GUDREN-421485 format. One record per residue: residue in three letters; residue number from 0; x, y, z of N, C-alpha, C in turn. Coordinates in steps of 0.1 Angstrom, whole numbers, m for minus. Example, Ala and Ser with C-alpha at 12.3 -4.5 7.8 and 13.67 -1.06 7.14 Angstrom:
PT_ALA_0_132_m57_78_123_m45_78_132_m33_78
PT_SER_1_128_m22_71_137_m11_71_129_0_79
This chain:
PT_MET_0_m121_m167_m271_m118_m164_m257_m105_m170_m253
PT_ASP_1_m97_m163_m244_m85_m169_m239_m88_m176_m226
PT_GLU_2_m78_m183_m221_m80_m191_m209_m85_m184_m197
PT_LEU_3_m81_m172_m195_m86_m164_m184_m101_m160_m186
PT_GLU_4_m104_m157_m198_m118_m153_m201_m127_m166_m199
PT_ILE_5_m122_m177_m203_m130_m189_m201_m131_m192_m186
PT_ALA_6_m121_m190_m178_m121_m193_m164_m130_m183_m157
PT_GLY_7_m130_m170_m161_m139_m161_m154_m153_m160_m160
PT_GLY_8_m155_m165_m172_m168_m165_m178_m172_m151_m183
PT_TRP_9_m163_m143_m187_m166_m130_m191_m155_m125_m201
PT_VAL_10_m159_m116_m210_m150_m110_m220_m149_m95_m217
PT_ASN_11_m137_m91_m212_m135_m77_m208_m131_m68_m220
PT_GLY_12_m131_m55_m217_m125_m46_m226_m135_m40_m236
PT_TYR_13_m131_m30_m244_m139_m23_m254_m132_m24_m267
PT_GLU_14_m140_m23_m278_m134_m22_m291_m135_m8_m297
PT_ARG_15_m126_m4_m305_m127_9_m312_m137_8_m324
PT_VAL_16_m148_13_m322_m159_12_m332_m162_27_m336
PT_PRO_17_m160_30_m349_m164_44_m353_m178_47_m353
PT_LEU_18_m182_59_m349_m196_63_m350_m201_63_m364
PT_PRO_19_m213_59_m366_m219_61_m380_m220_76_m383
PT_GLU_20_m221_78_m396_m221_92_m400_m235_98_m397
PT_PRO_21_m235_110_m391_m248_117_m388_m253_123_m401
PT_PRO_22_m265_128_m402_m275_129_m391_m282_116_m389
PT_TYR_23_m287_113_m376_m294_101_m373_m309_102_m373
PT_GLY_24_m314_113_m368_m328_114_m365_m330_109_m350
PT_SER_25_m343_109_m346_m346_104_m332_m344_89_m332
PT_PRO_26_m342_84_m320_m341_69_m318_m353_62_m324
PT_ARG_27_m365_68_m323_m377_61_m328_m376_61_m343
PT_GLN_28_m372_72_m350_m370_72_m364_m360_62_m369
PT_VAL_29_m349_61_m362_m339_51_m365_m344_37_m364
PT_LEU_30_m351_35_m353_m357_21_m350_m366_17_m362
PT_ASP_31_m374_26_m367_m383_23_m378_m374_20_m391
PT_ARG_32_m364_28_m393_m355_25_m405_m349_11_m404
PT_ILE_33_m345_7_m392_m339_m6_m391_m350_m17_m393
PT_LEU_34_m362_m15_m388_m372_m25_m388_m378_m27_m402
PT_LEU_35_m380_m17_m409_m388_m18_m422_m383_m28_m432
PT_PRO_36_m370_m29_m435_m365_m39_m444_m368_m53_m439
PT_HIS_37_m367_m55_m426_m369_m69_m421_m384_m73_m421
PT_LEU_38_m393_m63_m420_m407_m66_m420_m412_m71_m433
PT_THR_39_m404_m69_m444_m408_m74_m457_m404_m89_m459
PT_ARG_40_m397_m94_m449_m393_m108_m450_m402_m118_m443
PT_SER_41_m402_m130_m448_m410_m140_m442_m402_m153_m439
PT_PRO_42_m402_m158_m427_m409_m153_m416_m401_m142_m409
PT_CYS_43_m408_m132_m403_m402_m122_m395_m407_m124_m380
PT_LEU_44_m398_m129_m372_m401_m133_m358_m395_m123_m349
PT_VAL_45_m402_m120_m338_m397_m111_m327_m396_m119_m314
PT_ALA_46_m384_m120_m309_m383_m127_m296_m390_m118_m285
PT_PHE_47_m400_m124_m279_m409_m116_m270_m411_m123_m257
PT_SER_48_m404_m117_m247_m405_m123_m233_m415_m116_m225
PT_GLY_49_m419_m104_m228_m428_m96_m220_m421_m85_m212
PT_GLY_50_m407_m86_m212_m400_m75_m206_m401_m62_m214
PT_ARG_51_m395_m52_m208_m397_m39_m215_m391_m38_m228
PT_ASP_52_m379_m43_m230_m372_m42_m243_m379_m50_m254
PT_SER_53_m382_m62_m251_m389_m70_m261_m403_m65_m264
PT_SER_54_m410_m59_m254_m423_m53_m256_m422_m41_m265
PT_VAL_55_m412_m32_m263_m410_m21_m271_m407_m25_m285
PT_LEU_56_m398_m35_m287_m395_m39_m300_m407_m44_m308
PT_LEU_57_m415_m53_m301_m427_m58_m308_m436_m47_m311
PT_ALA_58_m439_m38_m302_m448_m27_m305_m443_m18_m316
PT_ALA_59_m430_m15_m317_m425_m7_m328_m426_m14_m341
PT_ALA_60_m424_m27_m341_m425_m35_m354_m439_m36_m358
PT_VAL_61_m448_m38_m349_m463_m39_m353_m468_m25_m358
PT_HIS_62_m464_m15_m351_m468_m1_m355_m463_2_m369
PT_ALA_63_m450_m1_m372_m444_1_m385_m451_m7_m396
PT_ALA_64_m454_m20_m393_m460_m29_m403_m474_m24_m406
PT_ARG_65_m482_m20_m397_m495_m16_m400_m495_m3_m408
PT_ARG_66_m486_6_m404_m485_19_m411_m481_17_m426
PT_GLU_67_m473_7_m429_m468_5_m443_m476_m6_m450
PT_GLY_68_m486_m12_m443_m494_m22_m449_m487_m35_m451
PT_LEU_69_m478_m39_m442_m470_m51_m443_m475_m61_m434
PT_PRO_70_m472_m74_m436_m476_m85_m427_m471_m82_m413
PT_LEU_71_m478_m85_m403_m474_m83_m389_m463_m93_m386
PT_PRO_72_m453_m89_m378_m443_m98_m373_m449_m108_m363
PT_VAL_73_m443_m119_m361_m449_m129_m352_m440_m130_m339
PT_PRO_74_m446_m128_m328_m438_m129_m315_m436_m144_m312
PT_VAL_75_m424_m146_m307_m420_m160_m302_m417_m159_m288
PT_THR_76_m423_m167_m280_m422_m166_m265_m417_m180_m260
PT_LEU_77_m407_m179_m251_m402_m191_m244_m409_m192_m230
PT_THR_78_m415_m203_m227_m421_m205_m214_m414_m216_m206
PT_TYR_79_m412_m215_m193_m405_m224_m185_m414_m229_m174
PT_PRO_80_m421_m240_m177_m431_m245_m167_m425_m248_m153
PT_ASN_81_m413_m253_m153_m406_m257_m141_m399_m246_m134
PT_ALA_82_m399_m234_m139_m392_m223_m133_m401_m211_m131
PT_PRO_83_m409_m211_m120_m419_m200_m118_m413_m186_m118
PT_ALA_84_m400_m184_m114_m394_m171_m114_m393_m165_m128
PT_THR_85_m395_m173_m138_m394_m167_m152_m407_m163_m158
PT_ASP_86_m418_m165_m150_m431_m163_m156_m434_m148_m158
PT_GLU_87_m437_m144_m170_m441_m131_m173_m454_m131_m182
PT_GLY_88_m462_m141_m180_m474_m143_m188_m484_m131_m187
PT_GLN_89_m485_m125_m175_m494_m114_m173_m490_m102_m181
PT_TRP_90_m477_m99_m181_m471_m88_m189_m472_m91_m204
PT_GLN_91_m470_m103_m208_m471_m106_m222_m485_m104_m227
PT_GLN_92_m495_m109_m219_m508_m107_m224_m513_m93_m224
PT_ALA_93_m508_m85_m215_m511_m70_m215_m506_m64_m227
PT_VAL_94_m494_m67_m232_m488_m61_m244_m496_m66_m256
PT_LEU_95_m499_m79_m257_m506_m84_m269_m520_m79_m270
PT_ASP_96_m526_m77_m258_m540_m71_m258_m539_m56_m263
PT_HIS_97_m529_m49_m258_m528_m35_m263_m525_m34_m278
PT_LEU_98_m518_m44_m283_m514_m43_m297_m525_m50_m306
PT_GLY_99_m535_m56_m300_m545_m63_m307_m540_m75_m315
PT_MET_100_m531_m83_m309_m525_m94_m316_m530_m107_m310
PT_ASP_101_m532_m117_m320_m536_m130_m316_m526_m141_m319
PT_GLU_102_m518_m139_m330_m509_m149_m334_m496_m148_m326
PT_ARG_103_m492_m160_m321_m479_m160_m314_m474_m175_m314
PT_VAL_104_m461_m176_m314_m455_m190_m312_m450_m191_m298
PT_ILE_105_m453_m202_m291_m449_m204_m278_m440_m217_m277
PT_LEU_106_m428_m216_m273_m419_m228_m271_m418_m231_m256
PT_SER_107_m422_m243_m252_m421_m247_m238_m406_m252_m236
PT_VAL_108_m401_m248_m225_m387_m252_m222_m387_m260_m209
PT_LEU_109_m382_m272_m209_m380_m280_m197_m365_m281_m194
PT_ASP_110_m357_m290_m200_m343_m291_m198_m335_m288_m211
PT_GLU_111_m342_m283_m221_m335_m282_m234_m325_m271_m234
PT_HIS_112_m326_m261_m226_m316_m250_m226_m305_m251_m217
PT_ASP_113_m303_m263_m211_m291_m265_m203_m279_m263_m211
PT_PRO_114_m268_m257_m205_m256_m254_m212_m250_m266_m220
PT_ILE_115_m253_m278_m215_m248_m290_m222_m259_m299_m226
PT_GLY_116_m271_m293_m227_m283_m300_m231_m284_m303_m245
PT_PRO_117_m296_m308_m250_m298_m313_m264_m297_m302_m274
PT_VAL_118_m299_m290_m271_m298_m279_m281_m283_m274_m282
PT_ALA_119_m277_m272_m271_m263_m267_m271_m253_m277_m275
PT_ALA_120_m255_m290_m271_m245_m300_m273_m240_m301_m287
PT_PRO_121_m250_m303_m297_m245_m304_m311_m237_m291_m316
PT_LEU_122_m241_m280_m311_m234_m267_m315_m219_m268_m309
PT_LEU_123_m218_m272_m297_m205_m273_m291_m196_m283_m298
PT_ARG_124_m202_m294_m301_m194_m305_m308_m189_m299_m322
PT_GLU_125_m198_m292_m329_m194_m287_m342_m185_m275_m342
PT_HIS_126_m187_m266_m332_m180_m253_m333_m170_m251_m321
PT_GLY_127_m171_m260_m311_m162_m257_m299_m169_m246_m290
PT_LEU_128_m161_m241_m281_m167_m231_m272_m172_m219_m280
PT_LEU_129_m183_m213_m275_m190_m202_m282_m192_m191_m271
PT_TRP_130_m191_m178_m276_m195_m167_m268_m206_m160_m275
PT_PRO_131_m218_m159_m269_m221_m163_m255_m224_m177_m253
PT_PRO_132_m221_m183_m241_m224_m197_m239_m238_m201_m238
PT_ASN_133_m247_m192_m234_m261_m195_m233_m268_m192_m247
PT_ILE_134_m264_m201_m257_m268_m199_m270_m281_m206_m273
PT_ALA_135_m285_m216_m265_m296_m225_m268_m310_m218_m270
PT_PRO_136_m314_m208_m262_m327_m201_m264_m327_m194_m278
PT_THR_137_m317_m187_m281_m317_m180_m294_m316_m190_m306
PT_TRP_138_m309_m201_m304_m308_m210_m315_m321_m217_m318
PT_ARG_139_m329_m220_m308_m342_m226_m310_m351_m216_m317
PT_MET_140_m351_m203_m314_m359_m193_m321_m354_m191_m335
PT_MET_141_m341_m191_m337_m336_m190_m351_m340_m201_m359
PT_ASN_142_m341_m213_m354_m345_m225_m362_m359_m223_m367
PT_LEU_143_m368_m216_m360_m381_m213_m365_m381_m202_m376
PT_ALA_144_m370_m194_m376_m370_m183_m385_m362_m186_m398
PT_ARG_145_m359_m198_m401_m351_m202_m413_m357_m196_m425
PT_GLY_146_m348_m189_m433_m352_m182_m445_m357_m168_m443
PT_GLY_147_m358_m164_m430_m362_m151_m427_m353_m144_m417
PT_VAL_148_m360_m137_m407_m352_m129_m397_m357_m131_m383
PT_LEU_149_m348_m130_m373_m352_m130_m359_m348_m117_m353
PT_LEU_150_m357_m109_m348_m354_m96_m342_m354_m98_m327
PT_THR_151_m344_m93_m320_m344_m94_m306_m341_m81_m299
PT_GLY_152_m345_m79_m286_m343_m67_m279_m330_m68_m270
PT_GLU_153_m321_m77_m273_m308_m77_m266_m301_m64_m267
PT_SER_154_m294_m61_m256_m286_m48_m255_m295_m37_m250
PT_GLY_155_m308_m39_m248_m317_m28_m243_m313_m24_m229
PT_ASP_156_m310_m34_m221_m306_m31_m207_m294_m21_m207
PT_GLU_157_m285_m24_m215_m272_m16_m215_m275_m2_m221
PT_VAL_158_m281_m1_m232_m283_11_m239_m292_21_m232
PT_PHE_159_m303_15_m227_m314_24_m221_m313_24_m206
PT_GLY_160_m304_16_m200_m304_15_m185_m295_26_m179
PT_LEU_161_m292_23_m166_m285_33_m158_m271_36_m163
PT_LYS_162_m267_49_m162_m254_53_m167_m246_58_m154
PT_ARG_163_m234_61_m156_m226_66_m145_m231_79_m139
PT_ILE_164_m237_88_m148_m241_101_m143_m256_100_m138
PT_THR_165_m263_89_m140_m277_88_m137_m280_93_m122
PT_PRO_166_m273_89_m112_m276_94_m99_m276_110_m98
PT_LEU_167_m267_116_m104_m266_131_m104_m278_136_m112
PT_THR_168_m281_131_m123_m293_135_m131_m306_134_m123
PT_LYS_169_m307_123_m116_m319_120_m108_m320_131_m97
PT_VAL_170_m309_135_m90_m309_145_m80_m313_159_m86
PT_LEU_171_m307_162_m97_m310_175_m103_m324_176_m108
PT_LYS_172_m329_166_m114_m343_166_m119_m353_166_m108
PT_ALA_173_m350_160_m96_m359_160_m85_m357_172_m76
PT_ARG_174_m348_181_m80_m345_193_m72_m341_190_m58
PT_GLY_175_m333_179_m57_m328_176_m44_m337_167_m36
PT_LYS_176_m350_165_m40_m359_157_m32_m358_142_m35
PT_VAL_177_m347_137_m31_m345_122_m33_m341_117_m20
PT_ARG_178_m341_104_m19_m337_97_m7_m322_99_m4
PT_PRO_179_m318_100_8_m304_103_11_m294_92_6
PT_ARG_180_m299_80_4_m290_69_0_m285_71_m14
PT_VAL_181_m291_81_m22_m287_83_m35_m274_91_m35
PT_TYR_182_m271_99_m25_m260_108_m26_m246_101_m26
PT_PRO_183_m244_89_m19_m231_82_m21_m229_78_m36
PT_TYR_184_m240_75_m43_m238_71_m57_m234_84_m65
PT_VAL_185_m239_95_m61_m236_108_m68_m221_110_m66
PT_ALA_186_m216_109_m54_m202_111_m51_m193_101_m59
PT_ARG_187_m197_89_m60_m189_79_m67_m189_83_m82
PT_ALA_188_m201_87_m88_m201_91_m102_m192_102_m105
PT_LEU_189_m190_111_m96_m181_123_m98_m167_120_m95
PT_ALA_190_m164_109_m88_m150_106_m84_m141_103_m96
PT_PRO_191_m128_106_m95_m119_103_m106_m117_88_m108
PT_ALA_192_m112_85_m119_m111_71_m123_m104_62_m113
PT_VAL_193_m93_67_m107_m85_59_m98_m94_56_m85
PT_VAL_194_m103_65_m81_m111_62_m70_m122_52_m73
PT_ARG_195_m128_54_m85_m139_44_m89_m133_30_m92
PT_ARG_196_m120_30_m97_m114_17_m99_m112_10_m85
PT_ARG_197_m107_18_m75_m105_12_m62_m118_7_m56
PT_TRP_198_m129_14_m58_m142_10_m53_m146_m3_m60
PT_ALA_199_m144_m4_m73_m148_m15_m81_m140_m28_m76
PT_LEU_200_m127_m26_m73_m119_m37_m68_m125_m42_m55
PT_ARG_201_m130_m33_m46_m135_m38_m33_m149_m44_m35
PT_HIS_202_m156_m41_m45_m170_m46_m47_m172_m55_m59
PT_HIS_203_m161_m61_m64_m162_m68_m77_m170_m81_m75
PT_TYR_204_m175_m86_m86_m182_m99_m86_m173_m110_m82
PT_ARG_205_m176_m118_m72_m167_m128_m68_m170_m142_m74
PT_ARG_206_m160_m148_m80_m162_m161_m86_m154_m171_m77
PT_PRO_207_m161_m178_m68_m155_m187_m58_m146_m198_m64
PT_TRP_208_m148_m201_m76_m140_m213_m82_m126_m209_m87
PT_LEU_209_m123_m196_m87_m111_m191_m92_m100_m192_m82
PT_ARG_210_m87_m196_m86_m76_m195_m77_m74_m180_m73
PT_HIS_211_m67_m178_m62_m66_m165_m56_m60_m155_m66
PT_ASP_212_m49_m158_m72_m42_m149_m81_m50_m146_m93
PT_VAL_213_m57_m156_m98_m65_m154_m110_m77_m145_m107
PT_ALA_214_m83_m147_m95_m94_m139_m91_m90_m124_m90
PT_ARG_215_m78_m122_m85_m73_m108_m84_m71_m102_m97
PT_LEU_216_m65_m110_m107_m62_m104_m120_m75_m101_m127
PT_LEU_217_m85_m110_m126_m98_m107_m133_m106_m96_m126
PT_ALA_218_m104_m95_m113_m110_m83_m106_m104_m70_m112
PT_ARG_219_m92_m70_m114_m85_m58_m120_m91_m55_m134
PT_ARG_220_m93_m65_m142_m99_m63_m155_m113_m57_m154
PT_ASP_221_m121_m63_m145_m134_m57_m143_m134_m43_m138
PT_ALA_222_m124_m40_m129_m123_m26_m124_m119_m17_m135
PT_ASP_223_m110_m21_m143_m106_m12_m155_m118_m9_m163
PT_ASP_224_m127_m18_m166_m139_m15_m174_m147_m5_m167
PT_VAL_225_m149_m6_m154_m157_3_m146_m151_17_m146
PT_ALA_226_m138_18_m144_m131_31_m144_m131_38_m157
PT_ALA_227_m133_30_m168_m132_36_m182_m146_43_m185
PT_SER_228_m156_41_m177_m169_46_m181_m170_61_m181
PT_SER_229_m176_67_m191_m177_81_m193_m188_87_m185
PT_LEU_230_m185_99_m180_m196_107_m172_m207_112_m182
PT_HIS_231_m204_113_m195_m213_117_m205_m223_106_m207
PT_ALA_232_m236_108_m205_m246_97_m205_m246_91_m219
PT_GLY_233_m246_99_m230_m247_93_m243_m235_85_m247
PT_GLN_234_m223_91_m243_m211_83_m246_m210_70_m238
PT_HIS_235_m215_70_m226_m216_58_m218_m224_47_m225
PT_ALA_236_m235_52_m230_m244_42_m238_m236_37_m250
PT_TRP_237_m229_45_m257_m221_41_m268_m210_31_m263
PT_GLN_238_m204_33_m252_m194_24_m246_m200_10_m244
PT_PHE_239_m212_10_m238_m218_m3_m236_m219_m11_m249
PT_ALA_240_m223_m4_m260_m225_m11_m273_m211_m15_m279
PT_THR_241_m200_m9_m274_m187_m13_m280_m179_m22_m271
PT_ARG_242_m185_m27_m261_m178_m37_m253_m175_m50_m261
PT_ARG_243_m163_m55_m258_m160_m68_m265_m170_m79_m263
PT_SER_244_m175_m80_m251_m185_m90_m248_m197_m89_m257
PT_VAL_245_m201_m76_m260_m213_m74_m268_m210_m76_m283
PT_ARG_246_m199_m70_m288_m196_m71_m302_m193_m86_m306
PT_ARG_247_m186_m93_m297_m182_m107_m301_m195_m116_m300
PT_ALA_248_m204_m113_m291_m216_m122_m290_m224_m119_m302
PT_TYR_249_m226_m107_m306_m234_m104_m318_m229_m110_m330
PT_GLU_250_m216_m109_m332_m209_m115_m344_m211_m130_m344
PT_THR_251_m210_m137_m332_m211_m151_m331_m225_m156_m335
PT_VAL_252_m235_m149_m329_m249_m153_m332_m253_m150_m346
PT_ARG_253_m249_m139_m352_m252_m136_m366_m245_m147_m375
PT_THR_254_m233_m151_m372_m226_m161_m380_m233_m174_m379
PT_LEU_255_m237_m178_m367_m245_m191_m366_m258_m190_m374
PT_GLY_256_m265_m179_m373_m277_m177_m380_m275_m179_m395
PT_GLU_257_m264_m174_m400_m262_m175_m415_m260_m189_m419
PT_THR_258_m256_m198_m410_m254_m212_m414_m267_m219_m417
PT_ILE_259_m278_m213_m411_m292_m219_m414_m301_m210_m421
PT_GLY_260_m295_m200_m427_m303_m191_m435_m312_m181_m428
PT_VAL_261_m307_m177_m416_m315_m167_m408_m307_m155_m405
PT_GLU_262_m313_m143_m407_m306_m131_m403_m310_m128_m388
PT_TYR_263_m300_m127_m380_m302_m124_m366_m300_m109_m364
PT_VAL_264_m309_m102_m358_m308_m87_m356_m310_m84_m341
PT_GLN_265_m299_m79_m335_m299_m75_m321_m303_m60_m322
PT_THR_266_m316_m57_m323_m320_m44_m328_m315_m32_m320
PT_PHE_267_m315_m33_m306_m310_m22_m298_m295_m21_m297
PT_GLY_268_m288_m31_m303_m274_m30_m304_m269_m26_m317
PT_GLU_269_m278_m23_m327_m274_m18_m340_m268_m4_m338
PT_LEU_270_m256_m2_m344_m248_10_m341_m255_23_m344
PT_GLU_271_m263_23_m355_m270_35_m358_m280_39_m348
PT_LEU_272_m287_29_m342_m296_32_m331_m289_37_m319
PT_VAL_273_m278_31_m315_m271_35_m303_m265_49_m305
PT_ALA_274_m261_52_m317_m256_65_m320_m267_76_m318
PT_ALA_275_m279_72_m322_m290_81_m321_m294_83_m306
PT_VAL_276_m293_72_m298_m295_73_m284_m285_82_m277
PT_ARG_277_m272_80_m282_m261_88_m277_m264_103_m279
PT_GLU_278_m268_106_m291_m271_120_m294_m282_126_m286
PT_THR_279_m293_118_m285_m305_123_m278_m303_124_m263
PT_ALA_280_m295_114_m257_m292_115_m243_m284_127_m239
PT_GLY_281_m274_130_m247_m266_141_m244_m257_138_m232
PT_PHE_282_m253_149_m225_m245_147_m213_m252_142_m201
PT_TRP_283_m265_147_m199_m272_143_m187_m280_131_m188
PT_GLY_284_m285_127_m199_m293_115_m201_m306_116_m194
PT_TRP_285_m311_105_m189_m324_104_m182_m321_101_m167
PT_SER_286_m332_102_m159_m330_100_m145_m332_85_m141
PT_GLY_287_m333_77_m150_m334_62_m148_m339_55_m160
PT_ARG_288_m340_42_m159_m344_34_m170_m359_37_m174
PT_THR_289_m367_39_m164_m381_42_m166_m383_55_m174
PT_ASP_290_m375_65_m169_m376_78_m175_m372_77_m190
PT_ALA_291_m361_69_m193_m357_67_m207_m367_61_m215
PT_MET_292_m374_50_m210_m384_43_m218_m396_52_m221
PT_ARG_293_m400_60_m211_m411_69_m213_m408_79_m223
PT_SER_294_m396_85_m222_m392_95_m231_m390_91_m246
PT_LEU_295_m385_79_m248_m382_74_m261_m394_66_m267
PT_PHE_296_m401_59_m259_m411_50_m265_m425_52_m258
PT_GLY_297_m428_63_m253_m440_66_m246_m453_64_m255
PT_ASP_298_m451_65_m268_m462_64_m277_m466_50_m281
PT_LEU_299_m458_41_m277_m459_27_m281_m467_18_m272
PT_LEU_300_m465_20_m259_m471_11_m249_m477_18_m237
PT_PRO_301_m485_12_m229_m491_18_m217_m480_21_m207
PT_ARG_302_m483_31_m199_m473_35_m189_m470_23_m179
PT_THR_303_m480_15_m176_m478_4_m167_m467_m6_m172
PT_VAL_304_m467_m8_m185_m456_m17_m191_m443_m10_m191
PT_LEU_305_m442_3_m195_m430_10_m195_m424_13_m182
PT_GLU_306_m432_13_m171_m428_17_m158_m426_5_m149
PT_ARG_307_m428_m7_m154_m426_m18_m145_m412_m19_m140
PT_ASP_308_m411_m24_m127_m397_m25_m121_m394_m40_m118
PT_SER_309_m402_m49_m122_m399_m63_m119_m392_m69_m131
PT_LYS_310_m385_m80_m129_m378_m87_m140_m377_m102_m137
PT_ALA_311_m379_m110_m148_m378_m124_m146_m364_m129_m143
PT_ALA_312_m363_m140_m136_m350_m146_m133_m349_m160_m139
PT_PHE_313_m338_m162_m147_m337_m174_m155_m327_m184_m151
PT_ALA_314_m319_m181_m141_m308_m190_m137_m313_m205_m134
PT_SER_315_m325_m206_m127_m330_m219_m123_m335_m227_m136
PT_ALA_316_m337_m220_m147_m342_m227_m159_m330_m231_m168
PT_LEU_317_m318_m228_m165_m307_m231_m174_m299_m243_m169
PT_PHE_318_m295_m244_m157_m288_m255_m152_m298_m266_m147
PT_THR_319_m299_m277_m154_m309_m287_m151_m302_m300_m149
PT_THR_320_m310_m311_m152_m305_m324_m150_m292_m328_m158
PT_HIS_321_m291_m322_m170_m279_m325_m178_m266_m320_m170
PT_THR_322_m267_m308_m165_m255_m303_m157_m253_m312_m145
PT_ARG_323_m263_m315_m137_m261_m322_m125_m256_m337_m127
PT_GLU_324_m261_m343_m138_m257_m356_m141_m242_m356_m145
PT_PHE_325_m238_m346_m153_m224_m345_m157_m215_m343_m145
PT_ALA_326_m219_m333_m137_m211_m329_m125_m210_m340_m116
PT_GLY_327_m220_m349_m114_m220_m360_m105_m209_m370_m108
PT_ASN_328_m206_m371_m121_m195_m381_m125_m182_m374_m129
PT_TRP_329_m182_m361_m128_m170_m354_m133_m158_m355_m124
PT_THR_330_m146_m358_m129_m134_m360_m121_m125_m348_m122
PT_GLY_331_m129_m337_m128_m121_m325_m128_m113_m323_m141
PT_GLU_332_m115_m332_m151_m107_m331_m163_m113_m320_m172
PT_GLY_333_m105_m314_m181_m109_m305_m191_m108_m290_m187
PT_VAL_334_m105_m287_m174_m103_m274_m170_m89_m272_m165
PT_ASP_335_m84_m260_m165_m70_m257_m160_m70_m256_m145
PT_ALA_336_m65_m266_m138_m65_m266_m124_m56_m255_m118
PT_GLU_337_m47_m249_m126_m39_m238_m121_m47_m225_m120
PT_LEU_338_m58_m225_m128_m67_m213_m128_m79_m214_m120
PT_VAL_339_m85_m226_m119_m97_m228_m112_m96_m240_m103
PT_ASP_340_m105_m241_m93_m106_m252_m83_m117_m262_m88
PT_PRO_341_m113_m273_m94_m124_m282_m99_m134_m287_m88
PT_GLY_342_m129_m288_m76_m138_m293_m65_m149_m282_m62
PT_VAL_343_m145_m270_m62_m155_m259_m60_m165_m259_m72
PT_LEU_344_m160_m260_m84_m168_m260_m96_m178_m272_m95
PT_ARG_345_m174_m283_m91_m183_m295_m91_m194_m292_m80
PT_ARG_346_m190_m287_m69_m201_m285_m58_m210_m274_m63
PT_LEU_347_m205_m264_m71_m214_m253_m76_m224_m259_m86
PT_TRP_348_m219_m267_m95_m228_m273_m105_m238_m282_m100
PT_LEU_349_m235_m288_m88_m245_m297_m82_m254_m290_m72
PT_SER_350_m252_m277_m70_m260_m269_m61_m273_m265_m67
PT_ASP_351_m281_m259_m59_m294_m253_m64_m292_m240_m71
PT_THR_352_m280_m234_m69_m278_m220_m75_m265_m220_m82
PT_PRO_353_m263_m227_m93_m251_m226_m101_m249_m212_m106
PT_SER_354_m237_m207_m108_m234_m194_m112_m233_m193_m127
PT_ALA_355_m240_m184_m133_m240_m182_m148_m226_m181_m154
PT_PRO_356_m217_m173_m148_m204_m171_m154_m195_m184_m154
PT_SER_357_m200_m195_m147_m193_m207_m148_m197_m216_m159
PT_MET_358_m206_m211_m168_m212_m218_m178_m202_m223_m189
PT_THR_359_m193_m214_m192_m183_m217_m202_m173_m228_m197
PT_LEU_360_m170_m227_m185_m161_m238_m179_m168_m251_m179
PT_LEU_361_m181_m251_m177_m189_m263_m177_m189_m269_m191
PT_GLN_362_m190_m261_m201_m190_m265_m215_m176_m270_m219
PT_GLN_363_m166_m263_m214_m152_m268_m217_m150_m282_m211
PT_ALA_364_m154_m283_m198_m152_m296_m192_m160_m307_m199
PT_TRP_365_m172_m304_m203_m180_m314_m210_m174_m318_m224
PT_LEU_366_m169_m308_m231_m163_m310_m244_m151_m319_m243
PT_SER_367_m143_m318_m232_m131_m327_m230_m135_m341_m229
PT_THR_368_m147_m344_m223_m152_m358_m222_m156_m363_m236
PT_GLN_369_m162_m354_m244_m166_m357_m258_m154_m361_m266
PT_ASP_370_m143_m352_m265_m131_m355_m272_m125_m369_m269
PT_ARG_371_m125_m372_m256_m120_m385_m252_m128_m396_m257
PT_ALA_372_m142_m395_m257_m150_m405_m262_m149_m407_m277
PT_ALA_373_m145_m396_m284_m144_m397_m298_m131_m403_m303
PT_ARG_374_m121_m403_m294_m108_m408_m298_m108_m423_m300
PT_PRO_375_m102_m428_m311_m102_m443_m313_m94_m450_m302
PT_LEU_376_m98_m462_m299_m92_m470_m289_m78_m474_m294
PT_ARG_377_m68_m472_m285_m55_m476_m289_m52_m490_m286
PT_THR_378_m46_m497_m295_m43_m511_m293_m28_m513_m294
PT_SER_379_m22_m523_m287_m8_m525_m287_m5_m537_m297
PT_ARG_380_7_m536_m302_11_m547_m311_23_m555_m305
PT_THR_381_22_m567_m306_34_m575_m301_40_m582_m313
PT_ALA_382_53_m584_m311_60_m591_m322_56_m606_m323
C-alpha cells in the first residue's frame, strides 16, 4: 500500500487478469470442482457465519462430500457475546438443521479481533502493515486448520450482488411494476461514464480525518472505479473479482496461511467460478441478489435462507479496549500529518463508532510506537 492508500484505508483500481479457458460449466458444477480436492484434506474447515454466502458454501461442500463418500467439512463460527448486532445464531441453526449437521467449532470473540489486539499485534510486528487490515478473524480460523484447508465465502457479496445494470433488469423483469424510486437508478445505470463519475464524486464515501486536498484526490480515485464499471452484468462481476483490493487481499491471506501450513481458499473469488458466473449472468444478469442466489443455489438451501435481507454488523466488535487505550495516550506520531488530521483520528478511535477504513492508520500509528519501544536507549559518552 502507498501512503495515500494507507491514509484512505482502501486500495483502488483493477488488475488485468486473463479469463480462464472455457468451457466452464454452470457455477454449481465449477463450485463442485473447486471443492472436491479440498474435501479430501483434514482438517477441512468452512468459515460459517450464517450469512447467505457462507451458508451456500457449507451446503455445497456438505452435498459434495456426501455424494462422494468423503468426510464432512467442519463449520467454524465466530460469536461475539458483547456485540448483539453480530448475532446470526437463528440463521446458523436453521442451516445446520437443514443439512443435518451436529459438529461445529465455535470461537468466542471478546476483544481478540481488535486491529491492534492480541491476534493482530504479533502479525503486525512480524510483517508490518497488511492488506486487509482486519486479518484477526481469518488468522484465528486458519490456526485451527493447520495442515489442512480453510474455505471461506469471501467475495460472494461482490460476485453475486447488485451490478450496474441490475435496476434496469429489475424493471424489465417486473414489466414496469416497480416502485418509482427505482427509475433514477435506471437512469444512472444508463448514463455515460462522465456522468456516473460526476455523480460518484458528489456521493463518495467521506473520510473526515483526511486533509481536504487528499480527500478530493481519493474521491477521484473512487469515482474512477465507479465510472469504469461495465453495463454487462457478467463483465461487472468479473471486474469485482479483478479489483486490486480483492486480488491483493487474497494473495496476502494465502501467503500468511502458507506460513502455518494452511491452504486458504476464497471460494467465490476463485477465477474459474467467477468466469462461470460471468458467462451465466450474460448481459442482463439477475434482478437482485436474492434472484441470483435462488437461480444459482436454489437446490441447496431453503428459500427463507436464500431470500433473507438482513445482515450482521461487525464494526462494534472490532474496535475495543485495545484501540481506546492506545488512542487515549496517542500523541499523533506515526501518521503523515500532511495527509491526515491526527486530532480527528484520535477522536474517531475514542468514539463509539470508529470507521473501518481508518483501521490501517490505527495499525500504522501503533507500529510506530512499537518501533520506538524496540529501539535501544542511546547513551552519550564524555571524554
